[in-house]
mmJSON file of the N, C-alpha and C atoms, coordinates in Angstrom:
{"data_MODEL":{"atom_site":{
"group_PDB":["ATOM","ATOM","ATOM","ATOM","ATOM","ATOM","ATOM","ATOM","ATOM","ATOM","ATOM","ATOM","ATOM","ATOM","ATOM","ATOM","ATOM","ATOM","ATOM","ATOM","ATOM","ATOM","ATOM","ATOM","ATOM","ATOM","ATOM","ATOM","ATOM","ATOM","ATOM","ATOM","ATOM","ATOM","ATOM","ATOM","ATOM","ATOM","ATOM","ATOM","ATOM","ATOM","ATOM","ATOM","ATOM","ATOM","ATOM","ATOM","ATOM","ATOM","ATOM","ATOM","ATOM","ATOM","ATOM","ATOM","ATOM","ATOM","ATOM","ATOM","ATOM","ATOM","ATOM","ATOM","ATOM","ATOM","ATOM","ATOM","ATOM","ATOM","ATOM","ATOM","ATOM","ATOM","ATOM","ATOM","ATOM","ATOM","ATOM","ATOM","ATOM","ATOM","ATOM","ATOM","ATOM","ATOM","ATOM","ATOM","ATOM","ATOM","ATOM","ATOM","ATOM","ATOM","ATOM","ATOM","ATOM","ATOM","ATOM","ATOM","ATOM","ATOM","ATOM","ATOM","ATOM","ATOM","ATOM","ATOM","ATOM","ATOM","ATOM","ATOM","ATOM","ATOM","ATOM","ATOM","ATOM","ATOM","ATOM","ATOM","ATOM","ATOM","ATOM","ATOM","ATOM","ATOM","ATOM","ATOM","ATOM","ATOM","ATOM","ATOM","ATOM","ATOM","ATOM"],
"id":[1,2,3,4,5,6,7,8,9,10,11,12,13,14,15,16,17,18,19,20,21,22,23,24,25,26,27,28,29,30,31,32,33,34,35,36,37,38,39,40,41,42,43,44,45,46,47,48,49,50,51,52,53,54,55,56,57,58,59,60,61,62,63,64,65,66,67,68,69,70,71,72,73,74,75,76,77,78,79,80,81,82,83,84,85,86,87,88,89,90,91,92,93,94,95,96,97,98,99,100,101,102,103,104,105,106,107,108,109,110,111,112,113,114,115,116,117,118,119,120,121,122,123,124,125,126,127,128,129,130,131,132,133,134,135],
"type_symbol":["N","C","C","N","C","C","N","C","C","N","C","C","N","C","C","N","C","C","N","C","C","N","C","C","N","C","C","N","C","C","N","C","C","N","C","C","N","C","C","N","C","C","N","C","C","N","C","C","N","C","C","N","C","C","N","C","C","N","C","C","N","C","C","N","C","C","N","C","C","N","C","C","N","C","C","N","C","C","N","C","C","N","C","C","N","C","C","N","C","C","N","C","C","N","C","C","N","C","C","N","C","C","N","C","C","N","C","C","N","C","C","N","C","C","N","C","C","N","C","C","N","C","C","N","C","C","N","C","C","N","C","C","N","C","C"],
"label_atom_id":["N","CA","C","N","CA","C","N","CA","C","N","CA","C","N","CA","C","N","CA","C","N","CA","C","N","CA","C","N","CA","C","N","CA","C","N","CA","C","N","CA","C","N","CA","C","N","CA","C","N","CA","C","N","CA","C","N","CA","C","N","CA","C","N","CA","C","N","CA","C","N","CA","C","N","CA","C","N","CA","C","N","CA","C","N","CA","C","N","CA","C","N","CA","C","N","CA","C","N","CA","C","N","CA","C","N","CA","C","N","CA","C","N","CA","C","N","CA","C","N","CA","C","N","CA","C","N","CA","C","N","CA","C","N","CA","C","N","CA","C","N","CA","C","N","CA","C","N","CA","C","N","CA","C","N","CA","C"],
"label_alt_id":[null,null,null,null,null,null,null,null,null,null,null,null,null,null,null,null,null,null,null,null,null,null,null,null,null,null,null,null,null,null,null,null,null,null,null,null,null,null,null,null,null,null,null,null,null,null,null,null,null,null,null,null,null,null,null,null,null,null,null,null,null,null,null,null,null,null,null,null,null,null,null,null,null,null,null,null,null,null,null,null,null,null,null,null,null,null,null,null,null,null,null,null,null,null,null,null,null,null,null,null,null,null,null,null,null,null,null,null,null,null,null,null,null,null,null,null,null,null,null,null,null,null,null,null,null,null,null,null,null,null,null,null,null,null,null],
"label_comp_id":["MET","MET","MET","LEU","LEU","LEU","GLY","GLY","GLY","SER","SER","SER","THR","THR","THR","TYR","TYR","TYR","ALA","ALA","ALA","ARG","ARG","ARG","GLN","GLN","GLN","LEU","LEU","LEU","GLU","GLU","GLU","ASP","ASP","ASP","ALA","ALA","ALA","VAL","VAL","VAL","VAL","VAL","VAL","MET","MET","MET","TYR","TYR","TYR","LYS","LYS","LYS","GLU","GLU","GLU","PHE","PHE","PHE","LEU","LEU","LEU","GLY","GLY","GLY","GLU","GLU","GLU","VAL","VAL","VAL","VAL","VAL","VAL","VAL","VAL","VAL","TRP","TRP","TRP","LEU","LEU","LEU","ILE","ILE","ILE","PRO","PRO","PRO","VAL","VAL","VAL","VAL","VAL","VAL","VAL","VAL","VAL","LEU","LEU","LEU","VAL","VAL","VAL","GLY","GLY","GLY","LEU","LEU","LEU","ALA","ALA","ALA","LEU","LEU","LEU","LEU","LEU","LEU","VAL","VAL","VAL","VAL","VAL","VAL","ASN","ASN","ASN","THR","THR","THR","ALA","ALA","ALA"],
"label_asym_id":["A","A","A","A","A","A","A","A","A","A","A","A","A","A","A","A","A","A","A","A","A","A","A","A","A","A","A","A","A","A","A","A","A","A","A","A","A","A","A","A","A","A","A","A","A","A","A","A","A","A","A","A","A","A","A","A","A","A","A","A","A","A","A","A","A","A","A","A","A","A","A","A","A","A","A","A","A","A","A","A","A","A","A","A","A","A","A","A","A","A","A","A","A","A","A","A","A","A","A","A","A","A","A","A","A","A","A","A","A","A","A","A","A","A","A","A","A","A","A","A","A","A","A","A","A","A","A","A","A","A","A","A","A","A","A"],
"label_entity_id":["1","1","1","1","1","1","1","1","1","1","1","1","1","1","1","1","1","1","1","1","1","1","1","1","1","1","1","1","1","1","1","1","1","1","1","1","1","1","1","1","1","1","1","1","1","1","1","1","1","1","1","1","1","1","1","1","1","1","1","1","1","1","1","1","1","1","1","1","1","1","1","1","1","1","1","1","1","1","1","1","1","1","1","1","1","1","1","1","1","1","1","1","1","1","1","1","1","1","1","1","1","1","1","1","1","1","1","1","1","1","1","1","1","1","1","1","1","1","1","1","1","1","1","1","1","1","1","1","1","1","1","1","1","1","1"],
"label_seq_id":[1,1,1,2,2,2,3,3,3,4,4,4,5,5,5,6,6,6,7,7,7,8,8,8,9,9,9,10,10,10,11,11,11,12,12,12,13,13,13,14,14,14,15,15,15,16,16,16,17,17,17,18,18,18,19,19,19,20,20,20,21,21,21,22,22,22,23,23,23,24,24,24,25,25,25,26,26,26,27,27,27,28,28,28,29,29,29,30,30,30,31,31,31,32,32,32,33,33,33,34,34,34,35,35,35,36,36,36,37,37,37,38,38,38,39,39,39,40,40,40,41,41,41,42,42,42,43,43,43,44,44,44,45,45,45],
"pdbx_PDB_ins_code":[null,null,null,null,null,null,null,null,null,null,null,null,null,null,null,null,null,null,null,null,null,null,null,null,null,null,null,null,null,null,null,null,null,null,null,null,null,null,null,null,null,null,null,null,null,null,null,null,null,null,null,null,null,null,null,null,null,null,null,null,null,null,null,null,null,null,null,null,null,null,null,null,null,null,null,null,null,null,null,null,null,null,null,null,null,null,null,null,null,null,null,null,null,null,null,null,null,null,null,null,null,null,null,null,null,null,null,null,null,null,null,null,null,null,null,null,null,null,null,null,null,null,null,null,null,null,null,null,null,null,null,null,null,null,null],
"Cartn_x":[83.634,83.321,84.051,85.318,86.115,85.549,85.109,84.558,83.295,82.453,81.188,81.423,82.408,82.698,83.263,84.08,84.634,83.517,82.571,81.445,80.619,80.455,79.699,80.394,81.707,82.474,82.369,82.44,82.336,80.961,79.929,78.56,78.407,78.947,78.894,79.624,80.759,81.53,80.735,80.039,79.232,78.086,77.446,76.353,76.869,78.006,78.601,78.955,79.492,79.875,78.653,77.548,76.318,75.77,75.804,75.333,76.201,77.51,78.441,78.191,77.953,77.678,76.411,75.382,74.148,74.396,75.21,75.542,76.281,77.216,77.985,77.057,76.112,75.169,74.323,73.841,73.0,73.763,75.036,75.842,76.294,76.491,77.02,75.994,74.714,73.684,73.633,73.47,73.444,74.757,75.893,77.189,77.255,76.848,76.864,75.915,74.737,73.763,74.334,74.924,75.488,76.65,77.526,78.651,78.13,77.127,76.531,75.915,75.185,74.6,75.689,76.732,77.838,78.482,78.74,79.334,78.394,77.114,76.122,76.129,76.145,76.148,77.434,78.568,79.855,79.931,79.449,79.543,78.593,77.436,76.474,76.799,77.501,77.794,78.912],
"Cartn_y":[24.397,24.391,23.242,23.068,22.019,20.631,20.465,19.179,18.819,19.816,19.547,19.146,19.758,19.383,17.97,17.61,16.258,15.24,15.566,14.679,14.501,15.584,15.537,14.635,14.773,13.93,12.466,12.213,10.849,10.27,11.092,10.673,10.329,11.183,10.928,9.635,9.394,8.181,6.944,7.015,5.885,5.615,6.676,6.521,5.876,6.347,5.775,4.309,3.983,2.61,1.699,2.189,1.393,1.158,2.2,2.043,1.033,1.12,0.194,-1.233,-1.4,-2.713,-3.306,-2.46,-2.912,-3.386,-2.646,-3.043,-4.378,-4.545,-5.792,-6.977,-6.822,-7.897,-8.224,-7.177,-7.373,-8.125,-7.824,-8.505,-9.881,-10.055,-11.312,-12.445,-12.137,-13.169,-13.963,-13.315,-14.103,-14.827,-14.235,-14.896,-16.178,-16.107,-17.282,-18.352,-17.939,-18.887,-19.569,-18.796,-19.37,-20.313,-19.928,-20.794,-22.074,-21.942,-23.117,-24.059,-23.508,-24.333,-25.017,-24.288,-24.857,-26.018,-25.836,-26.91,-28.106,-27.842,-28.907,-29.726,-29.039,-29.721,-30.522,-29.935,-30.617,-31.848,-31.737,-32.851,-33.987,-33.687,-34.744,-35.402,-34.712,-35.261,-36.299],
"Cartn_z":[83.62,82.196,81.487,81.84,81.207,81.532,82.786,83.198,82.445,82.194,81.511,80.057,79.402,78.015,77.959,78.949,79.005,79.204,80.104,80.355,79.088,78.353,77.093,76.074,75.973,75.053,75.456,76.749,77.259,76.937,77.118,76.823,75.338,74.472,73.034,72.688,73.327,73.067,73.475,74.601,75.067,74.096,73.615,72.653,71.371,70.883,69.671,69.886,71.066,71.377,71.396,71.983,72.031,70.632,69.781,68.406,67.66,67.852,67.208,67.675,68.969,69.534,68.928,68.749,68.112,66.694,65.945,64.572,64.563,65.482,65.554,65.797,66.716,67.019,65.795,65.109,63.922,62.835,62.652,61.632,62.087,63.387,63.906,63.848,64.067,64.093,62.779,61.598,60.359,60.083,60.457,60.252,61.072,62.33,63.199,62.663,62.201,61.649,60.407,59.506,58.28,58.581,59.489,59.863,60.505,61.362,61.998,60.984,60.011,58.948,58.13,57.791,57.011,57.764,59.052,59.848,59.937,60.065,60.134,58.85,57.718,56.418,56.234,56.605,56.439,57.336,58.555,59.497,59.159,58.583,58.262,56.927,56.037,54.701,54.757],
"occupancy":[1.0,1.0,1.0,1.0,1.0,1.0,1.0,1.0,1.0,1.0,1.0,1.0,1.0,1.0,1.0,1.0,1.0,1.0,1.0,1.0,1.0,1.0,1.0,1.0,1.0,1.0,1.0,1.0,1.0,1.0,1.0,1.0,1.0,1.0,1.0,1.0,1.0,1.0,1.0,1.0,1.0,1.0,1.0,1.0,1.0,1.0,1.0,1.0,1.0,1.0,1.0,1.0,1.0,1.0,1.0,1.0,1.0,1.0,1.0,1.0,1.0,1.0,1.0,1.0,1.0,1.0,1.0,1.0,1.0,1.0,1.0,1.0,1.0,1.0,1.0,1.0,1.0,1.0,1.0,1.0,1.0,1.0,1.0,1.0,1.0,1.0,1.0,1.0,1.0,1.0,1.0,1.0,1.0,1.0,1.0,1.0,1.0,1.0,1.0,1.0,1.0,1.0,1.0,1.0,1.0,1.0,1.0,1.0,1.0,1.0,1.0,1.0,1.0,1.0,1.0,1.0,1.0,1.0,1.0,1.0,1.0,1.0,1.0,1.0,1.0,1.0,1.0,1.0,1.0,1.0,1.0,1.0,1.0,1.0,1.0],
"B_iso_or_equiv":[0.0,0.0,0.0,0.0,0.0,0.0,0.0,0.0,0.0,0.0,0.0,0.0,0.0,0.0,0.0,0.0,0.0,0.0,0.0,0.0,0.0,0.0,0.0,0.0,0.0,0.0,0.0,0.0,0.0,0.0,0.0,0.0,0.0,0.0,0.0,0.0,0.0,0.0,0.0,0.0,0.0,0.0,0.0,0.0,0.0,0.0,0.0,0.0,0.0,0.0,0.0,0.0,0.0,0.0,0.0,0.0,0.0,0.0,0.0,0.0,0.0,0.0,0.0,0.0,0.0,0.0,0.0,0.0,0.0,0.0,0.0,0.0,0.0,0.0,0.0,0.0,0.0,0.0,0.0,0.0,0.0,0.0,0.0,0.0,0.0,0.0,0.0,0.0,0.0,0.0,0.0,0.0,0.0,0.0,0.0,0.0,0.0,0.0,0.0,0.0,0.0,0.0,0.0,0.0,0.0,0.0,0.0,0.0,0.0,0.0,0.0,0.0,0.0,0.0,0.0,0.0,0.0,0.0,0.0,0.0,0.0,0.0,0.0,0.0,0.0,0.0,0.0,0.0,0.0,0.0,0.0,0.0,0.0,0.0,0.0],
"pdbx_formal_charge":[null,null,null,null,null,null,null,null,null,null,null,null,null,null,null,null,null,null,null,null,null,null,null,null,null,null,null,null,null,null,null,null,null,null,null,null,null,null,null,null,null,null,null,null,null,null,null,null,null,null,null,null,null,null,null,null,null,null,null,null,null,null,null,null,null,null,null,null,null,null,null,null,null,null,null,null,null,null,null,null,null,null,null,null,null,null,null,null,null,null,null,null,null,null,null,null,null,null,null,null,null,null,null,null,null,null,null,null,null,null,null,null,null,null,null,null,null,null,null,null,null,null,null,null,null,null,null,null,null,null,null,null,null,null,null],
"auth_seq_id":[1,1,1,2,2,2,3,3,3,4,4,4,5,5,5,6,6,6,7,7,7,8,8,8,9,9,9,10,10,10,11,11,11,12,12,12,13,13,13,14,14,14,15,15,15,16,16,16,17,17,17,18,18,18,19,19,19,20,20,20,21,21,21,22,22,22,23,23,23,24,24,24,25,25,25,26,26,26,27,27,27,28,28,28,29,29,29,30,30,30,31,31,31,32,32,32,33,33,33,34,34,34,35,35,35,36,36,36,37,37,37,38,38,38,39,39,39,40,40,40,41,41,41,42,42,42,43,43,43,44,44,44,45,45,45],
"auth_comp_id":["MET","MET","MET","LEU","LEU","LEU","GLY","GLY","GLY","SER","SER","SER","THR","THR","THR","TYR","TYR","TYR","ALA","ALA","ALA","ARG","ARG","ARG","GLN","GLN","GLN","LEU","LEU","LEU","GLU","GLU","GLU","ASP","ASP","ASP","ALA","ALA","ALA","VAL","VAL","VAL","VAL","VAL","VAL","MET","MET","MET","TYR","TYR","TYR","LYS","LYS","LYS","GLU","GLU","GLU","PHE","PHE","PHE","LEU","LEU","LEU","GLY","GLY","GLY","GLU","GLU","GLU","VAL","VAL","VAL","VAL","VAL","VAL","VAL","VAL","VAL","TRP","TRP","TRP","LEU","LEU","LEU","ILE","ILE","ILE","PRO","PRO","PRO","VAL","VAL","VAL","VAL","VAL","VAL","VAL","VAL","VAL","LEU","LEU","LEU","VAL","VAL","VAL","GLY","GLY","GLY","LEU","LEU","LEU","ALA","ALA","ALA","LEU","LEU","LEU","LEU","LEU","LEU","VAL","VAL","VAL","VAL","VAL","VAL","ASN","ASN","ASN","THR","THR","THR","ALA","ALA","ALA"],
"auth_asym_id":["A","A","A","A","A","A","A","A","A","A","A","A","A","A","A","A","A","A","A","A","A","A","A","A","A","A","A","A","A","A","A","A","A","A","A","A","A","A","A","A","A","A","A","A","A","A","A","A","A","A","A","A","A","A","A","A","A","A","A","A","A","A","A","A","A","A","A","A","A","A","A","A","A","A","A","A","A","A","A","A","A","A","A","A","A","A","A","A","A","A","A","A","A","A","A","A","A","A","A","A","A","A","A","A","A","A","A","A","A","A","A","A","A","A","A","A","A","A","A","A","A","A","A","A","A","A","A","A","A","A","A","A","A","A","A"],
"auth_atom_id":["N","CA","C","N","CA","C","N","CA","C","N","CA","C","N","CA","C","N","CA","C","N","CA","C","N","CA","C","N","CA","C","N","CA","C","N","CA","C","N","CA","C","N","CA","C","N","CA","C","N","CA","C","N","CA","C","N","CA","C","N","CA","C","N","CA","C","N","CA","C","N","CA","C","N","CA","C","N","CA","C","N","CA","C","N","CA","C","N","CA","C","N","CA","C","N","CA","C","N","CA","C","N","CA","C","N","CA","C","N","CA","C","N","CA","C","N","CA","C","N","CA","C","N","CA","C","N","CA","C","N","CA","C","N","CA","C","N","CA","C","N","CA","C","N","CA","C","N","CA","C","N","CA","C","N","CA","C"],
"pdbx_PDB_model_num":[1,1,1,1,1,1,1,1,1,1,1,1,1,1,1,1,1,1,1,1,1,1,1,1,1,1,1,1,1,1,1,1,1,1,1,1,1,1,1,1,1,1,1,1,1,1,1,1,1,1,1,1,1,1,1,1,1,1,1,1,1,1,1,1,1,1,1,1,1,1,1,1,1,1,1,1,1,1,1,1,1,1,1,1,1,1,1,1,1,1,1,1,1,1,1,1,1,1,1,1,1,1,1,1,1,1,1,1,1,1,1,1,1,1,1,1,1,1,1,1,1,1,1,1,1,1,1,1,1,1,1,1,1,1,1]
}}}
């Protein structure tokens, strides 16, 4: 019984981690694009 609850907690943690990772990727893409554009503008000016 104890093992199954631990496995369940581990499973929930993995699901939460995957959701968090998805959020990080979604937020990181526009940040990287904006930083890249800023560097491009600064370097060409």
